[in-house]
N, C-alpha and C positions, 0 to 999 in steps of 0.2 A: 429443496431450497422450499421451509413452512410456506405457507399462502401466507400467516401473521405472521410477521415478527416484532414485538415489541419491546421498546428500547427505556429502562429505568435506570435510576439514580442520579447521580450527579449531573443536576440541568443542563451543562455546559456541553459535558460527554455526551451524553444524550442526545442533545439535540445534533450536534452534528456529526456525528455517526449515523441518527436514523436518518439525516439529509443524503449523505454520502450511498444506504441501504439505498433511496430512494430513488437518486439516480441511476443506480446498477438495474433498480427493476424495471425503473424507467427504458433504460437501455438495450436489457434482456427483451421489453416488448418492443422495440422499434417505433415507440409511441415517441409524440413533441410532447413538449415539458409542456404547452396548454394543453395536454389531454391528460393530464393526471388529475383524478378525481380530489380536489382540497377540503375535507372540512374539519375545520375549526371551531372559533364562536359558535352558541348558538344550536349544536351540530343534534340531530337526533337519532334517534336507530331507524326510523322510517329514512330517512336520509343517505344512511348506511344501508340499507338493505336499497333502495333505488339505484345505491350507487356501483355495487354488488352485484349487482344485473344490468349494467351498462356493455360487459363482453362480448362478444359474439365474435363477428365474421373476421373482427381485423385487431382479432386478439384479446386476451381477456386484462380485463380492470385492472388500473392501476389505483390503490386510494391512497392515499395521504391522510391518516388521524391523529389531531394533535387534540390529546386532549386534556393537557396544560392549559390549552389555550378556551377548549370545549366546558371545563367541571373548574372552575378559579372560585378558590372559598369552600362552605362547608356546607350540606344540604343539599346534597348530586348524585347520593348515592343507588336511587333510585334510576333514575334516569342512564347513569353510567351504567350500571348493570342491564338495562336496556339491551345499551351498545354493544358489550359485551356478548349477550344474546343474539344483539344480530348477526355475530360476525362468527356464530357456528356455522355457518351455511355460506362461508368463505367461495366453496367453491375452487375454481380459479384464478380468482384475483387476485393479485399482488397486494401484499395490504402492510402498512408500514409505518405504527403506532408510537406516542411519544407520551408517556406518560412518565417522566422522571418521578415521582412523586409516588408511587403506585403502592402501596401496602401490601404488606408479607404475602394476606389475602389474594389482592388483586395479581399478585406476580403467580402466585399457583394457578389462576384462573388463565393465564398470559402461556404459563408453560403446558396447558390442558389445551393451549386454540392455537398453538405454534411453537413458537421456540423467541424467548427472553434471554435477553442481551440486557443482561447488570454492568453497568458501571461506574462504582463505588466512585468518589472522591479521595483521589490517593492523600497521605498524609503522612509528617514526618517523613522519613527515608522513602518511602515510597513514592511521595511527591518528587524527593531529585532524578528518582528513576525514570518517575513519569517524564519529567523536564528533561533526563539526557533521552530518550526513545524521540521527546519529538527536534531536537535538534538534531539529533543522526538520520530521523526521517527529511528533514528539510536540507542537509546536505551541508549545516554547518562543523565546520572544521574549528575542534576547543584543544584550548593546551589550557589543563587544569580541570580545578571540578568548578566549570564554567554552571553548570546543573544546579552546585551547592548552592552559587552565590545567589542566581537568579530566584531559587526558592527561599531564598534567607529572602530577599529583599522584596517576593509578594506575595509569599506566604501563601493560601488557597485559593489566588485571584488566579484561575487557572482562563480565564476570557483574556487577562492582560499578560499572563507568562505564552498563551501561544501567537498575542500579538509581538511579545517581545521576540519568541525565538524569528517569527518571519523578518520582524527589520534585520535581525542578525545575519539571515541569511541575505537578504539584500548588500549585507556590505560584500560578498565573494571576499573574505579574508579573514582567516585562522585567529578566534577568539581567545582571549585571557577571561576572567573572573574581573578583571579591571575596569578591560575595557567593556564587558557586558555592563555591569554595573554603568557605567562612564553613559555608553549609548541610551540607557536604559533609565535616565537623568532618577534617580531614587536616592537623592541626599540625604536622609537622615538615615537610610538606612546600610550605606554605602557611608559614611562618615562616622559610623555609631563606632565602629571597628579603628578606626584611629583613634578617634576618643576614650575609646579604654584604653589602647595602647598609652595615651597618654596619661592618662588617667595612674596606670600604673607603673609610670617613668618619673612620677613625683610633678610632670611636666605642667602647669597650672597655668601659665602661659598661652601654652598649645591645644588645652583640653578648650579651657575656654573661648580662645578663639574660633574652631572649630565650630561649637554653636553657637556663637554667636552667630558668624559665620550662615551656615543652618536658619537660625531665625531672620537673616539680614537677606536672605535667598525667597522669606515666604511661610517655609516652613511652619507650625504651628508646634508652642514648647509642648505641650502634652503629645503630641504625635513624635518629638525629639525624645521628650525624655523616656515614652514606649521602648521606643528603639534601643536605647542606653538602658534602660532597666531590663530586655528581653537579655545583651549580652554580656551582661553584669551578671543576672543567676544563670547564664550558659557558663562562665568564668567558674564561679561556684560552683558548679555542678561538676565541672572538668576538672574543679580543684578534689572534688570531693574523691574522684576516681583515681585522681592522680597520687593524690596517700594511700592510697588500699595496694595499690602497683605503679610503682614510679618508671614504669617504661610501659604503663599502656601506650597505642601508637593512637592515628587523630581516628583510620578505620575503627579501629576498635571502639575507642572513645562514641564515637557514630553510633553505634551500633549499641552499646551499651544506654546511652541518651534517646534514644530515637529519633536523633536527626541529621540535619549535613554533613557532610566530611569538612567540608568551605571552613565554615563557620566554627567547626568542632574545631579544626585543627587551629584557626586563630585564638580561638581562647584559653586552646590548652596550653599553648606558646607561655600568654599570661599567666593561668593556673601555676605553672610550673615551680613560678618566681614567688609565689604566695600561700598562707597558709588559713586553716578554718576559719578560727578564730578574726582573721583578716575579713576576709569574706563576706561573712555574719555582718559585720559591724557594717558590711556597704551595701549588703540588700537590706541591712536596718536604715539606713540614707536614704536609697530610691525609694522605698515603701514610705517614707516620711514624706518627701517630696511629691510625691501620688498624689496623699491624702490632704498636702498641702492645695495642691491646683484644686481638690476638688471642695475644699472647703472655704475659699474664696479667696484664699492668700493670692497673693500676684504671682501669674505662671512664670510668669520668666525671673523673678528672683528667685521662685521656688528650685527653676529647673537653673539656677546660677549657683545659686548656696548648694546646692544639691551635689555639683561639681567639684564646687568646692572641697565638702567634705568630703567626696570623694578619695580627689588627690591625697587631704590630710591622709585616710585612712591607707590607702594603701600605698603611695609614698611614704609613708611612713617604713613601712613594713620593708620596702627596698630599699632604702637607706640602712636601713638595720641591716641587712643584711652585706649591704656593701663593705 
């Protein structure tokens, strides 16, 4: 095992992995948690050198070095480089470093000093794969694309996603996408699917009822609109794919768009009933509402007006095919 291991990349993932590595180092050294030398805010090269020299009769020193805490903001290049220089003589000490924001130059230096563990933030389909792995490791039994549903609802909020996985594990029951979103209590993201379905069916009463229900629960109009606009855009992109290849599957569409299969599958169901001009008009309506909200128009009225326009646009297309 390298005497120096540096964890970089996504702040949440890097910190979590670094703390796990620190626990493993402590167990290897056979020392109590309070025997770990912890350096963070205000740390200097002198303190690092002193900490590295604390090993001896009772085994090698275990050092936790949090550079994200030690050097906040700009203007610390010289001091940070001095700390890295001090680590050149780590010896038998087991050093765990958190440097989530490490530049390429520092990452190169960490490789030279020992081991670099890079954990980038997962994106798009990679995010759903990450959630799926978290669910598997937590022992959550899933039915359907639970990972995709959570990734769609939380986006790149990795701490939120990890916390949600813990909650689902505590349920001790098989989990469906619908159940996961119910437990997560992310109403704007969850109901956006249902709003789009109602819009495409031309059901103005249901669409408005869902939107007003979200507002009554305390959801901000801007947030509801953002969730709705994202799903309308996804439907539009699925429409373009379906027009090129009517037999395109949910998984194929998700790979092509870099999205999760769960929301993509629902969007594709709506997209198969629509055409490109109709979706273009729908996208224009969501953009107009966004502009209105940002230029002083009453947010709730802008949102409801957008819904009515979308019903007229999407619903007319469905009725025309009837």
